[in-house]
C-alpha positions as CSV (number, residue, x, y, z in Angstrom):
1,M,0.0,0.0,0.0
2,P,1.6,3.4,-1.0
3,L,2.5,5.8,1.8
4,D,1.0,9.4,1.7
5,A,3.3,12.4,1.6
6,D,2.6,13.5,5.3
7,L,3.5,10.0,6.6
8,I,6.8,10.0,4.7
9,V,7.7,13.5,6.0
10,D,6.8,12.4,9.6
11,R,9.0,9.4,9.4
12,R,11.9,11.4,8.0
13,R,11.6,13.8,10.9
14,L,11.5,11.0,13.4
15,R,14.7,9.5,11.9
16,Q,16.4,12.8,12.1
17,Q,15.4,13.3,15.8
18,V,16.6,9.8,16.7
19,T,19.9,10.4,14.9
20,L,20.3,13.7,16.8
21,W,19.6,12.1,20.2
22,R,22.1,9.3,19.4
23,V,24.8,11.8,18.7
24,V,24.0,13.8,21.8
25,A,24.0,10.7,23.9
26,A,27.4,9.5,22.5
27,V,28.9,12.9,23.1
28,A,27.6,12.9,26.7
29,I,28.9,9.4,27.4
30,A,32.3,10.4,26.0
31,G,32.4,13.5,28.2
32,V,31.5,11.5,31.3
33,M,34.2,8.9,30.5
34,L,36.8,11.6,29.9
35,V,36.0,13.4,33.2
36,A,36.0,10.1,35.1
37,G,39.3,9.1,33.5
38,L,41.0,12.4,34.3
39,F,39.7,12.3,37.9
40,G,41.0,8.7,38.3
41,A,44.3,9.6,36.8
42,R,44.7,12.6,39.1
43,Q,43.9,10.4,42.0
44,A,46.6,8.0,40.9
45,G,49.0,10.9,40.4
46,L,49.3,10.3,36.7
47,V,48.2,13.7,35.3
48,Q,49.7,17.1,35.8
49,T,47.1,19.1,37.8
50,G,48.7,22.5,37.1
51,G,49.6,23.2,40.7
52,E,52.6,22.5,42.9
53,H,53.3,18.8,43.3
54,V,56.0,16.2,44.0
55,A,57.2,14.4,40.9
56,R,57.9,10.6,40.8
57,V,60.0,8.6,38.4
58,R,60.5,4.8,38.5
59,V,63.7,2.9,37.8
60,A,62.8,-0.7,37.5
61,G,64.4,-3.8,35.9
62,M,67.7,-4.0,34.1
63,I,69.3,-0.5,33.7
64,L,70.0,0.1,30.1
65,P,70.4,3.4,28.1
66,D,66.9,5.0,28.3
67,R,66.6,8.4,26.6
68,Q,62.9,8.8,27.6
69,L,63.7,8.3,31.3
70,L,66.5,10.8,31.2
71,E,64.3,13.4,29.5
72,A,61.6,12.8,32.1
73,I,64.1,13.5,34.9
74,E,65.4,16.6,33.1
75,R,61.8,17.9,32.7
76,V,61.3,17.5,36.4
77,G,64.3,19.7,37.0
78,R,62.8,22.4,34.7
79,E,59.3,22.2,35.9
80,P,58.7,25.1,38.4
81,N,55.6,23.4,40.0
82,A,57.6,20.3,40.8
83,R,58.8,20.9,44.4
84,A,60.7,17.7,44.7
85,L,61.5,14.4,43.0
86,V,61.0,10.9,44.4
87,V,62.9,8.1,42.6
88,T,61.5,4.7,43.2
89,I,64.1,2.0,42.6
90,D,63.7,-1.8,42.1
91,S,66.5,-3.0,40.0
92,P,69.5,-5.3,40.0
93,G,71.6,-2.8,38.1
94,G,72.8,-3.1,34.6
95,S,75.0,-1.0,32.3
96,A,77.6,1.1,34.2
97,A,77.4,3.9,31.7
98,A,73.5,4.0,31.8
99,S,73.7,4.1,35.6
100,E,76.2,6.9,35.5
101,A,73.9,8.9,33.2
102,L,71.0,8.4,35.6
103,H,73.1,9.5,38.6
104,A,74.3,12.6,36.7
105,A,70.7,13.5,35.7
106,L,69.5,13.2,39.4
107,R,72.4,15.4,40.6
108,R,71.4,18.1,38.1
109,V,67.9,18.1,39.4
110,A,69.2,18.2,43.0
111,E,70.9,21.5,42.2
112,R,67.4,23.0,41.9
113,K,65.2,20.9,44.2
114,P,65.4,18.0,46.6
115,V,65.7,14.5,45.4
116,V,64.9,11.4,47.4
117,A,65.2,7.7,46.5
118,T,63.2,4.8,47.8
119,I,64.4,1.2,47.3
120,G,62.0,-1.6,47.0
121,S,63.1,-5.2,46.8
122,L,66.4,-4.5,45.2
123,G,68.8,-1.6,44.7
124,A,72.0,-3.2,43.7
125,S,75.1,-2.3,41.6
126,G,74.1,0.3,39.0
127,A,70.8,0.8,40.8
128,Y,72.8,1.9,43.9
129,I,74.8,4.2,41.7
130,T,71.4,5.7,40.7
131,A,70.2,5.8,44.4
132,I,73.2,7.8,45.6
133,G,72.3,10.5,43.1
134,A,69.6,11.4,45.6
135,D,69.9,13.6,48.7
136,F,68.2,11.1,51.0
137,I,67.8,7.3,50.5
138,V,65.1,5.1,52.1
139,A,65.0,1.3,52.0
140,Q,62.8,-1.3,53.5
141,Q,64.1,-3.6,56.2
142,T,64.3,-6.5,53.8
143,S,65.5,-4.6,50.7
144,L,68.8,-5.8,49.2
145,V,71.2,-2.9,48.7
146,G,74.7,-2.5,47.6
147,S,76.6,-5.0,45.4
148,I,79.3,-2.3,45.0
149,G,81.5,-3.8,42.4
150,V,81.9,-4.4,38.7
151,I,81.6,-7.7,36.8
152,V,81.9,-8.9,33.2
153,Q,80.7,-12.4,32.3
154,W,80.8,-14.5,29.2
155,A,80.3,-18.1,28.2
156,D,83.1,-20.2,26.6
157,V,81.5,-22.5,24.1
158,S,84.7,-23.4,22.3
159,D,84.8,-27.0,23.6
160,M,81.2,-27.6,22.5
161,L,82.0,-26.3,19.0
162,S,85.1,-28.5,18.8
163,R,83.0,-31.6,19.6
164,L,80.6,-30.6,16.9
165,G,83.4,-30.3,14.4
166,I,83.0,-26.5,14.2
167,R,86.2,-24.4,14.1
168,F,86.0,-20.7,14.8
169,D,88.3,-18.5,12.8
170,E,89.0,-14.8,12.6
171,V,91.3,-12.1,11.3
172,K,91.9,-9.1,13.5
173,S,94.3,-6.2,13.7
174,T,95.6,-6.9,17.2
175,P,95.4,-9.8,19.7
176,L,93.2,-8.0,22.1
177,K,90.6,-6.9,19.6
178,A,87.1,-8.2,20.4
179,T,88.1,-10.1,23.5
180,P,86.8,-12.0,25.4
181,N,85.2,-14.1,22.7
182,P,82.8,-16.9,23.6
183,F,84.0,-19.0,20.6
184,A,87.6,-19.2,21.7
185,P,89.5,-19.6,25.0
186,T,90.4,-16.3,26.5
187,S,94.2,-15.6,26.7
188,E,95.8,-14.4,29.9
189,E,96.8,-11.2,28.1
190,A,93.1,-10.6,27.3
191,R,92.1,-11.3,30.9
192,A,94.7,-8.9,32.3
193,A,93.5,-6.1,29.9
194,L,89.9,-6.7,30.9
195,R,90.7,-6.7,34.6
196,L,92.4,-3.3,34.2
197,S,89.2,-1.9,32.7
198,I,87.0,-3.5,35.4
199,M,89.3,-2.2,38.2
200,D,89.2,1.3,36.8
201,T,85.4,1.3,36.8
202,Y,85.4,-0.2,40.3
203,A,87.7,2.6,41.5
204,W,85.3,5.2,40.0
205,F,82.3,3.4,41.7
206,S,83.9,3.2,45.1
207,T,85.1,6.8,45.0
208,L,81.6,7.9,44.1
209,V,80.2,6.0,47.1
210,R,82.9,7.5,49.4
211,T,82.1,11.0,48.2
212,R,78.3,10.8,48.2
213,R,78.0,8.9,51.5
214,S,80.9,10.8,53.2
215,F,82.8,7.6,54.0
216,D,86.5,7.3,54.9
217,Q,88.5,4.7,53.0
218,A,88.2,2.1,55.7
219,E,84.4,2.4,55.6
220,V,84.4,2.1,51.8
221,D,86.5,-1.0,52.0
222,V,83.9,-2.6,54.3
223,V,80.9,-2.0,52.1
224,S,82.6,-2.3,48.6
225,D,83.4,-6.0,48.6
226,G,80.6,-6.8,46.1
227,R,78.0,-8.2,48.5
228,V,74.4,-7.1,49.0
229,W,73.2,-5.9,52.4
230,T,69.7,-6.0,53.8
231,G,68.0,-2.7,54.5
232,R,68.8,-3.0,58.2
233,Q,72.4,-3.7,57.5
234,A,72.5,-0.9,54.9
235,V,71.3,1.6,57.5
236,A,73.9,0.4,60.0
237,N,76.6,0.7,57.3
238,R,75.3,4.2,56.2
239,L,74.6,3.0,52.7
240,V,71.0,4.3,53.2
241,D,69.6,7.0,55.5
242,A,66.5,5.4,56.9
243,L,64.2,2.4,56.9
244,G,60.7,2.9,55.5
245,D,58.9,3.7,52.2
246,E,57.7,6.7,50.3
247,T,55.8,8.0,53.3
248,T,59.2,8.1,55.1
249,A,60.7,10.0,52.2
250,R,57.8,12.5,52.1
251,D,58.2,13.0,55.9
252,W,61.8,13.9,55.4
253,L,61.0,16.3,52.5
254,A,58.4,18.0,54.7
255,R,60.7,18.2,57.8
256,E,64.0,19.0,56.1
257,R,63.1,20.8,52.9
258,G,59.7,22.3,53.6
259,V,57.9,20.3,50.9
260,A,54.3,20.1,52.1
261,R,53.0,16.6,52.9
262,S,49.7,17.6,51.3
263,L,51.1,18.0,47.8
264,G,50.0,15.5,45.3
265,V,52.3,13.2,43.4
266,V,52.6,13.3,39.6
267,E,54.0,10.2,38.0
């Protein structure tokens, strides 16, 4: 049965109204989700609120060159509303050069505002290099801290290759080029050269600890034998300043540097 003109017009108007209300509803839902997301992020300390705050950066896992992390730390130093920086550390260490870069970045921030470090389960080797870039270090009682030393490890698979009938060969400019090599036994000359490099880095590391923690040489010798210490031992040996967590660090910031405890944290 054919539809009359008035009925067709009414249906078109109805479709337009339904479409309009759908658009309005979609925009409203999106707005509510955006507001809720921003509120939740602010509550979690993930969004810059525009006011004064305490910044937090995390150093976790193996420490490797990380340009984004370094840039984040540098931004904290330039941000006028960031009253302080909290560095949360849970890492076994990693690259000596990457750890040195983190330490240097933290010291640059410390020239402008206070920096505190909190150590979770582990703050060892390069992670401790990072930690002593802070003005105040907090660890938990059962944290593992220290491992002040340098190590280079490699596998020697030359016997296995020999049994498989595989012979490794090479041409190089000098005997010490590209050593140690897992495909060939390491010569004593190569071991001696590598040890010189390791001991030079170790001397830099231990001197950094002595300077940053105000140790004398005898104290450095005690704590720099490569072992890890529990948080309780680390306090006794002055490797860290206090036992606790981020609350302890915030209390120190409020007490010693006048950074209000009420300020929010921006991740």
